[in-house]
TORGU-722243 format. One record per residue (C-alpha): residue in three letters; x, y, z. Coordinates in Angstrom, 3 decimals. Example, Ala and Ser with C-alpha at 12.3 -4.5 7.8 and 13.67 -1.06 7.14 Angstrom:
BEGIN
ALA/12.300/-4.500/7.800
SER/13.670/-1.060/7.140
//
This chain:
BEGIN
UNK/151.849/7.473/-137.179
UNK/151.750/5.706/-140.651
UNK/148.737/3.529/-139.610
UNK/146.657/7.362/-138.695
UNK/147.912/9.273/-142.033
UNK/146.946/5.749/-144.158
UNK/143.517/5.742/-142.320
UNK/143.627/9.682/-143.469
UNK/144.560/9.072/-146.666
UNK/142.291/6.580/-147.500
UNK/139.050/8.411/-145.378
UNK/140.013/11.137/-148.072
UNK/139.647/8.739/-151.055
UNK/136.072/7.030/-149.644
UNK/134.943/11.272/-149.022
UNK/136.094/11.856/-152.847
UNK/135.107/8.398/-154.356
UNK/131.326/9.323/-152.657
UNK/131.064/12.788/-154.081
UNK/131.964/11.426/-157.481
UNK/128.999/9.242/-157.171
UNK/126.273/11.133/-155.944
UNK/123.441/11.697/-157.908
UNK/122.328/15.108/-156.706
UNK/124.396/16.881/-159.651
UNK/126.227/15.805/-162.635
UNK/128.579/17.145/-164.576
UNK/127.213/19.777/-166.532
UNK/125.905/21.034/-163.155
UNK/122.628/19.998/-163.620
UNK/120.691/19.232/-160.437
UNK/118.824/16.021/-159.907
UNK/116.509/16.108/-156.623
UNK/115.196/12.478/-155.565
UNK/111.529/12.816/-154.869
UNK/110.149/9.448/-152.711
UNK/106.534/9.330/-153.671
UNK/103.755/7.433/-151.526
UNK/101.246/7.638/-153.705
UNK/99.693/4.254/-154.736
UNK/96.264/4.512/-156.260
UNK/96.233/4.608/-160.225
UNK/94.800/8.249/-160.363
UNK/97.169/9.429/-157.602
UNK/100.687/8.558/-159.346
UNK/99.436/9.283/-162.941
UNK/98.874/12.868/-161.439
UNK/102.015/12.959/-159.181
UNK/104.320/11.871/-162.677
UNK/101.997/14.249/-165.076
UNK/103.501/17.021/-162.211
UNK/107.031/16.125/-161.916
UNK/106.877/15.640/-166.118
UNK/106.363/19.478/-165.878
UNK/108.314/21.080/-163.398
UNK/111.360/18.928/-165.384
UNK/110.185/20.358/-168.508
UNK/109.990/23.630/-167.636
UNK/113.452/23.526/-165.409
UNK/116.298/21.841/-167.741
UNK/118.967/22.819/-165.004
UNK/116.866/21.189/-161.827
UNK/115.487/17.725/-162.774
UNK/113.405/15.687/-160.425
UNK/113.708/11.444/-160.406
UNK/110.207/10.156/-158.831
UNK/110.942/7.189/-156.723
UNK/108.263/4.858/-155.587
UNK/108.212/4.265/-152.072
UNK/105.302/2.345/-149.804
UNK/103.121/3.524/-146.944
UNK/103.801/-0.114/-145.711
UNK/107.442/0.061/-144.488
UNK/108.282/3.704/-145.100
UNK/108.958/4.606/-141.292
UNK/111.438/1.509/-141.354
UNK/113.085/2.927/-144.785
UNK/113.086/6.247/-144.124
UNK/115.132/5.347/-141.151
UNK/117.297/2.937/-142.903
UNK/117.955/5.480/-145.667
UNK/118.243/8.791/-143.028
UNK/121.297/6.459/-141.228
UNK/123.203/5.086/-144.187
UNK/123.125/8.830/-146.183
UNK/120.547/7.887/-148.919
UNK/117.659/9.567/-147.941
UNK/115.559/11.454/-150.816
UNK/116.131/14.905/-151.321
UNK/111.931/15.359/-151.332
UNK/109.947/12.888/-148.831
UNK/106.237/12.073/-148.702
UNK/105.240/10.692/-145.382
UNK/102.411/11.846/-143.034
UNK/102.144/13.957/-139.944
UNK/102.326/11.586/-137.244
UNK/105.650/10.148/-138.342
UNK/107.675/13.071/-138.429
UNK/107.721/13.498/-135.145
UNK/111.536/11.166/-134.541
UNK/112.852/12.185/-137.448
UNK/112.517/15.888/-136.267
UNK/114.008/15.583/-133.567
UNK/116.959/13.443/-134.277
UNK/117.856/16.216/-137.164
UNK/117.194/14.214/-140.191
UNK/114.176/16.691/-141.688
UNK/115.530/20.555/-143.089
UNK/113.239/22.827/-140.803
UNK/111.324/24.523/-143.527
UNK/110.823/27.832/-142.053
UNK/113.067/30.057/-143.980
UNK/113.292/27.752/-147.348
UNK/109.442/28.193/-148.159
UNK/108.037/31.564/-149.761
UNK/105.901/33.284/-148.009
UNK/102.694/32.327/-150.571
UNK/102.592/28.676/-149.715
UNK/102.710/29.379/-146.178
UNK/100.020/31.821/-146.505
UNK/98.002/29.002/-148.538
UNK/97.772/26.193/-146.035
UNK/95.566/27.310/-142.508
UNK/97.800/27.422/-139.112
UNK/95.724/24.715/-137.880
UNK/97.529/22.396/-140.264
UNK/101.127/23.858/-139.911
UNK/100.422/23.089/-136.579
UNK/100.874/19.237/-137.686
UNK/104.115/19.781/-138.749
UNK/105.237/22.053/-136.332
UNK/107.829/20.654/-133.651
UNK/109.878/22.631/-131.039
UNK/110.328/26.046/-133.225
UNK/110.661/24.425/-136.850
UNK/108.306/23.510/-139.033
UNK/109.430/20.284/-140.842
UNK/106.637/19.233/-143.516
UNK/104.308/21.010/-145.533
UNK/100.813/18.932/-145.508
UNK/99.154/19.037/-148.051
UNK/96.497/15.866/-148.050
UNK/94.086/15.235/-145.295
UNK/91.247/12.957/-145.146
UNK/88.138/12.635/-141.965
UNK/87.567/9.607/-140.850
UNK/83.617/9.069/-142.238
UNK/80.709/6.713/-142.794
UNK/80.087/5.236/-146.392
UNK/76.611/3.843/-146.405
UNK/73.854/1.171/-148.390
UNK/72.027/4.008/-149.217
UNK/68.675/1.791/-150.025
UNK/69.200/-0.014/-146.794
UNK/68.714/2.945/-145.070
UNK/65.633/4.658/-146.719
UNK/64.102/1.926/-146.480
UNK/64.647/1.317/-142.558
UNK/63.310/4.735/-141.849
UNK/66.571/5.854/-139.727
UNK/66.985/9.851/-139.238
UNK/70.086/10.326/-142.420
UNK/72.493/12.918/-140.911
UNK/74.482/15.683/-142.101
UNK/76.714/17.601/-141.236
UNK/74.769/19.773/-139.682
UNK/72.973/17.698/-138.117
UNK/75.212/14.305/-137.504
UNK/73.841/11.921/-135.203
UNK/75.595/12.200/-131.792
UNK/77.610/8.434/-130.660
UNK/74.580/7.159/-128.973
UNK/72.046/7.647/-131.660
UNK/74.687/6.153/-133.737
UNK/74.516/2.973/-131.654
UNK/70.811/2.988/-131.548
UNK/70.615/3.343/-135.128
UNK/73.332/0.409/-135.785
UNK/71.272/-1.526/-133.638
UNK/68.268/-1.452/-135.213
UNK/69.723/-1.984/-138.746
UNK/70.374/-5.306/-137.680
UNK/69.205/-8.370/-137.845
UNK/69.383/-11.910/-139.339
UNK/72.628/-12.096/-140.172
UNK/73.071/-8.492/-141.173
UNK/74.659/-5.859/-139.681
UNK/74.417/-1.926/-138.621
UNK/77.981/-1.356/-139.220
UNK/81.274/-3.337/-139.820
UNK/84.653/-1.779/-137.886
UNK/87.377/-2.719/-140.118
UNK/90.098/-2.615/-137.065
UNK/93.288/-4.066/-138.266
UNK/95.356/-0.724/-137.398
UNK/92.791/0.400/-134.417
UNK/94.817/2.589/-132.836
UNK/94.748/6.239/-135.204
UNK/91.282/5.675/-136.060
UNK/90.138/5.233/-132.319
UNK/91.975/8.254/-131.401
UNK/91.115/10.372/-134.192
UNK/87.595/9.882/-133.663
UNK/87.476/10.502/-129.894
UNK/88.543/13.781/-130.221
UNK/84.664/14.196/-131.156
UNK/83.983/12.856/-127.750
UNK/86.310/15.625/-125.859
UNK/88.543/12.644/-125.714
UNK/92.567/13.624/-125.823
UNK/94.627/10.699/-124.027
UNK/98.097/12.494/-124.635
UNK/98.431/15.335/-122.228
UNK/101.558/17.650/-122.052
UNK/102.822/18.962/-118.976
UNK/104.061/22.590/-117.550
UNK/107.796/20.558/-118.347
UNK/106.847/19.680/-122.066
UNK/106.793/16.154/-121.209
UNK/103.907/14.067/-122.809
UNK/102.155/11.340/-120.515
UNK/99.406/9.432/-121.516
UNK/95.614/9.863/-119.562
UNK/92.693/7.532/-120.181
UNK/89.258/9.237/-119.181
UNK/86.149/8.787/-119.393
UNK/86.066/10.978/-122.932
UNK/88.679/8.698/-124.069
UNK/86.573/6.142/-123.258
UNK/83.512/6.936/-125.374
UNK/84.003/5.266/-128.701
UNK/86.095/2.374/-127.727
UNK/82.850/1.701/-125.258
UNK/80.602/2.284/-128.358
UNK/82.830/-0.149/-130.550
UNK/82.986/-3.185/-127.875
UNK/79.159/-2.747/-126.984
UNK/78.460/-2.879/-131.006
UNK/80.355/-5.977/-131.188
UNK/80.156/-8.089/-127.774
UNK/76.558/-6.122/-126.772
UNK/74.428/-5.321/-129.142
UNK/75.897/-7.496/-131.643
UNK/75.203/-4.824/-134.385
UNK/79.041/-5.100/-135.651
UNK/80.662/-8.396/-136.636
UNK/83.805/-9.607/-134.638
UNK/85.002/-11.046/-137.525
UNK/86.141/-7.829/-138.892
UNK/88.128/-6.174/-136.357
UNK/91.591/-7.842/-137.728
UNK/90.669/-6.267/-141.395
UNK/91.624/-3.452/-143.350
UNK/89.331/-1.264/-144.927
UNK/88.749/-2.894/-148.219
UNK/88.550/-5.981/-147.004
UNK/85.401/-5.320/-145.570
UNK/83.702/-4.026/-149.121
UNK/82.925/-7.768/-150.487
UNK/80.470/-7.355/-147.375
UNK/79.372/-4.465/-147.808
UNK/78.555/-4.598/-151.782
UNK/76.951/-7.999/-150.563
UNK/74.289/-6.294/-147.758
UNK/75.790/-7.824/-144.451
UNK/76.990/-4.973/-143.360
UNK/74.565/-0.976/-143.651
UNK/77.664/1.433/-142.785
UNK/81.573/1.135/-142.767
UNK/84.003/3.459/-141.029
UNK/86.315/4.444/-143.394
UNK/89.254/6.910/-144.688
UNK/87.474/9.312/-146.940
UNK/89.811/8.416/-149.816
UNK/88.494/4.382/-149.908
UNK/85.230/6.400/-151.935
UNK/87.626/5.733/-155.063
UNK/87.526/1.573/-154.584
UNK/83.987/1.534/-153.730
UNK/82.984/3.706/-156.908
UNK/85.423/1.477/-158.866
UNK/84.030/-2.041/-157.246
UNK/80.783/-1.468/-156.668
UNK/78.292/-3.596/-157.917
UNK/76.198/-2.069/-160.938
UNK/73.024/-0.416/-159.413
UNK/74.591/-1.031/-155.652
UNK/73.131/2.938/-154.505
UNK/75.665/4.482/-151.126
UNK/76.551/7.545/-149.761
UNK/78.620/9.376/-147.327
UNK/77.365/10.352/-143.993
UNK/79.742/12.765/-141.733
UNK/81.005/10.097/-138.771
UNK/78.990/10.980/-134.939
UNK/79.599/13.435/-133.174
UNK/79.679/13.820/-129.440
UNK/80.814/16.823/-126.673
UNK/83.540/18.057/-129.368
UNK/81.001/18.201/-132.268
UNK/82.347/16.871/-135.376
UNK/86.142/17.628/-134.534
UNK/88.325/14.821/-135.495
UNK/91.920/14.426/-135.927
UNK/94.054/13.819/-138.984
UNK/97.614/13.366/-139.980
UNK/98.194/14.665/-143.362
UNK/100.022/13.762/-145.758
UNK/103.420/15.512/-145.880
UNK/106.634/16.957/-147.692
UNK/109.552/16.997/-146.160
UNK/113.189/17.692/-147.204
UNK/116.126/16.280/-145.790
UNK/118.710/17.920/-143.939
UNK/121.354/16.186/-145.926
UNK/120.022/17.332/-149.513
UNK/122.916/19.370/-150.740
UNK/119.893/21.361/-152.674
UNK/117.322/22.250/-149.823
UNK/116.626/26.154/-152.235
UNK/115.612/23.844/-155.245
UNK/113.920/21.294/-153.227
UNK/111.805/23.942/-151.870
UNK/110.586/25.280/-155.177
UNK/110.248/22.215/-156.369
UNK/107.319/21.648/-153.276
UNK/105.562/25.548/-154.107
UNK/105.432/24.188/-157.624
UNK/103.824/20.850/-156.688
UNK/101.694/22.605/-154.102
UNK/100.366/25.757/-156.285
UNK/96.200/25.511/-155.522
UNK/95.647/24.019/-159.149
UNK/98.174/21.087/-158.480
UNK/96.918/21.033/-155.355
UNK/93.315/19.838/-156.435
UNK/95.122/17.538/-159.000
UNK/96.855/15.911/-156.017
UNK/94.020/15.379/-153.896
UNK/91.592/14.743/-156.785
UNK/93.832/12.038/-157.795
UNK/94.062/10.724/-154.110
UNK/90.204/11.224/-153.515
UNK/91.285/13.471/-150.473
UNK/90.817/16.619/-149.647
UNK/93.556/19.780/-149.948
UNK/95.153/21.517/-147.032
UNK/95.394/25.162/-148.900
UNK/91.921/27.186/-148.657
UNK/92.175/28.711/-151.963
UNK/92.240/24.899/-153.134
UNK/89.418/23.628/-150.816
UNK/87.098/26.285/-152.475
UNK/87.771/24.463/-155.903
UNK/84.090/23.852/-157.006
UNK/85.406/20.101/-157.979
UNK/85.311/19.397/-154.383
UNK/82.131/20.485/-153.659
UNK/79.993/18.005/-156.101
UNK/77.038/15.984/-154.218
UNK/78.448/12.880/-156.864
UNK/80.489/10.404/-154.562
UNK/79.786/12.268/-151.508
UNK/82.998/15.540/-151.907
UNK/80.601/18.189/-150.589
UNK/80.150/16.491/-147.243
UNK/83.905/15.669/-146.619
UNK/84.215/18.894/-147.450
UNK/81.869/20.422/-145.265
UNK/83.574/18.578/-143.041
UNK/87.592/20.014/-143.661
UNK/87.015/23.451/-141.057
UNK/87.152/20.650/-138.227
UNK/90.143/19.037/-138.483
UNK/92.589/19.207/-136.052
UNK/95.879/17.698/-135.144
UNK/95.901/14.051/-134.665
UNK/96.547/13.128/-130.843
UNK/99.496/11.545/-131.298
UNK/101.078/14.485/-133.774
UNK/104.051/15.774/-131.581
UNK/104.649/13.195/-129.422
UNK/107.376/11.690/-129.500
UNK/107.909/7.529/-129.270
UNK/104.540/7.322/-130.842
UNK/105.245/4.758/-133.136
UNK/106.762/2.614/-130.163
UNK/104.154/3.176/-128.212
UNK/101.235/2.307/-130.805
UNK/103.086/-0.821/-132.231
UNK/104.201/-2.261/-128.938
UNK/101.263/-1.217/-126.333
UNK/98.296/0.602/-127.388
UNK/97.622/-1.977/-130.924
UNK/97.715/-4.711/-129.001
UNK/95.844/-3.382/-126.025
UNK/92.556/-2.283/-127.836
UNK/92.810/-5.316/-129.996
UNK/92.267/-7.405/-127.278
UNK/90.146/-4.576/-125.837
UNK/87.763/-4.882/-128.889
UNK/87.392/-8.878/-129.441
UNK/86.534/-9.190/-125.448
UNK/89.872/-10.654/-124.074
UNK/90.019/-8.168/-121.769
UNK/87.803/-5.284/-120.287
UNK/88.229/-1.496/-119.529
UNK/90.440/-1.236/-116.315
UNK/93.011/-3.374/-118.094
UNK/92.983/-1.083/-121.472
UNK/93.152/1.733/-119.189
UNK/96.446/0.492/-117.083
UNK/98.133/-0.979/-120.398
UNK/97.753/2.758/-122.401
UNK/98.977/4.778/-119.103
UNK/100.732/2.253/-117.044
UNK/102.904/0.112/-119.671
UNK/102.438/3.004/-121.910
UNK/104.296/6.013/-119.993
UNK/106.997/3.868/-119.850
UNK/107.577/4.000/-123.607
UNK/107.105/7.399/-123.713
UNK/109.328/8.171/-120.843
UNK/112.674/6.719/-122.033
UNK/111.657/9.500/-125.614
UNK/111.889/12.209/-122.958
UNK/114.849/11.818/-120.694
//
C-alpha cells in the first residue's frame, strides 16, 4: 500500500512539474502556440516568418513561436514528438504523410474547428486529400504539378511541336520527341529519380493508372495493371532502349540535374513546379527556358498531388486558438504570398485567381492552367504507405529503371511484397 501511495504521489508531482514547464501558457495567461514550419527556400521562409510576425503584432494574447523543421526528417521527427508528448501545436507536413498520424489519433479532427470561410475557400477535391474516414486532419494549402522544364532554344531549333496545356504531348509522342532530340552525347530528357515512387505514381494517373484499389470492405490492395505500366515503361525505354535519357541521373535529386541542363546536356527535365525558383536564380545569363505540361494519356492531364498541409496536434490544449491562426495564415492574400514564396500553387479558389499567378514569366500561367487537373495522389489515404514506399516500392522501381529487373518482377514486388506490408496496417 505504501509503495502504491508513494508512486501516486510521485506521479502527481511529475504531472504538476510538467504543467509548470508547459510552453503553451505563461503566468500572465498569454497563450503560446508552437508552429513547426517546413518552409526552406529563402523567399518561403521570409514570407512565413513575416505572416507569423503580423499575427503576433495583432494578437498579443496568442503568440506564435516559429519552429524550423525539415522535409528530410519530418515523418520520424513528428512520430517521436507525438509519442513523447512534445508535438508542436501547428504542424506543417504533406497530405501523403498524414494517414498514419490521423488513424493513430495524433492529429485533431478539424471538422468543427475551422471557420466556414476557410472551408469554402478550398475545393472539395483538395479537402479529399486530408480526409480520413469521417474526419479532416489537415488544411491543404499549397500544391505543385510535375512539369517539364525545357531548354527553349534547343526545342525551337529542333522543330518539334511545342506542347501546351490545351494540346499536350501524348506519352508515345513524348518518347518520339526525346529520341529526336538525342544524340552526340546529348539527351532529350533527364529523369532525376532518387525518389522514384511519388513521381511514377502521380504521373501514372495521366495514363489511367491507379495502383491502389479499395475493396468493398474498405481494405486497400496493390494491383499493377497495364495503365500503371505506361509511365515506367516509357522511362525504362528512354534509359535502356532509345537511350534518350541518361542512366546516370536515375539516382539524382532534381537539383543535381540542373548543371547538366544548363550545360546543354539535357533538353528537358521533369521537375516539380517549385524548382523554377532555383532555375530562375541559377540559370546562366542568356539561357532561355520554358515550362511545358507533362505528357497526357488516357487520363488527360490528370496528375496526382500531395498538397502541403497544416494540421493541429490532438494534444494541443489550444486548438481553438490554433485554428484561428490557420484561418489568418490562409486568407486568400496570405495564401498567395505563401505560394509566391514557395513558387507553388495555392489550393484556394480565390487565391488561385490572383493575377500574379497568371503571368507568362517563369511559367506561372502554364502551371496555373494545370491546377484544375490536379487530384489526390494515389497513395493519399493508404495506411502503411510510408513503409510500403521505403521497403518495397523505392528499391523495386530503382532496380527496374536501372535495368536490373524486368516488368514481371516489378509487378511481383509491388503486388506480392507490397500487399503483405499493407495487410499489417489493415487488420
